[in-house]
N, C-alpha and C positions, 0 to 999 in steps of 0.2 A: 728773624727767627720767631716761631710761634710760641706763645706762652702756654705752659702746661698747668692746668688747674689741679690742685691737690684735692683728692677725694677723701671725705671723712669715712672712716670705717663704720660698718653697720653690724648690728646684731639681730638675731631672730629671737623674739620673746614670745613665749607661750604662756597664756594666762587662763586659768580654769576657775570658773565661779558657778554657783548654783544657777540652774535654769531660771531665767526671768530677771536676773540681776545685771544683765548685760547693758541696759540703758545707762545706768550710773557709770559703769566702766567706760563705755563708749564716749560719754560726755567728758569724762576725765581725759581720755586719750585725745579728743579734739582740742581741749584746752591746752594740752602739751604739744600740739602740732604733730601728733602721731597720725600721719595721713594715710598709712597703709595697714589695714587690719582685715583679716578674714575671720568671719564668725562661723564656727562649725558647731553642730549639736553633738554632744557626746553622751554615751550611755555606758555606765560603769560595768566592768566585767571582772574586776579584781576580787580576790578573796576578802572576806570580812576582816581578816587580820591586817591586810595591807590598808584597807579602808580606815580601820581604827588608827593605825599608825599615822596616816596622813590627815586624820581628823575630818574625814569625809563622811557625811551621813546620808546624803541623797545620791541616787545613781545617775539622775539626769543632770547634765552640766552644759554650760556654754563655754566653748573653747575658742579663745582668741589667738590667732597667729598674727603677730605684728612685726614690722621692721622698724628698728629704732637706731639712732646714732649711738655708737659704743660709748661715747663720752657722757651720755645721758642715763646710762643704766642705773648707777647708784642713786641718782636723784629720783628717778621714776620709781624704783623699788621702795625708797624711803617714803615717798608720798603715797604709794599704794598701801603701805602698812597703815598710814594714818587715815586716809580717806575711805579705803575699802575694808579696813580692820583686818588685813591679811595676817597680822601677828596673832590673831585669835584662832583657835582651832575650828575648822569647818567653815571658815569665811572665804578661803580661796587659796590657790597655789600659783 
């Protein structure tokens, strides 16, 4: 009988940072063995009320679309708060 491998669940994580701050984020992702990320360039079109609510001051952003293991979500978010200062307004989403 053939052995069945258990597959770890995955999550899609989207990270948005100011344009030009992607090198630091990509370096962190590599250190955490996040091996699949797509970098897209974003340009804001939201109203100023929404931008204020989200703490976003610039319109041009780097948008990362990454695949991570579901078990790693809380660890990665905690470290992003510390390393990228995501807990501060305007630092990232």
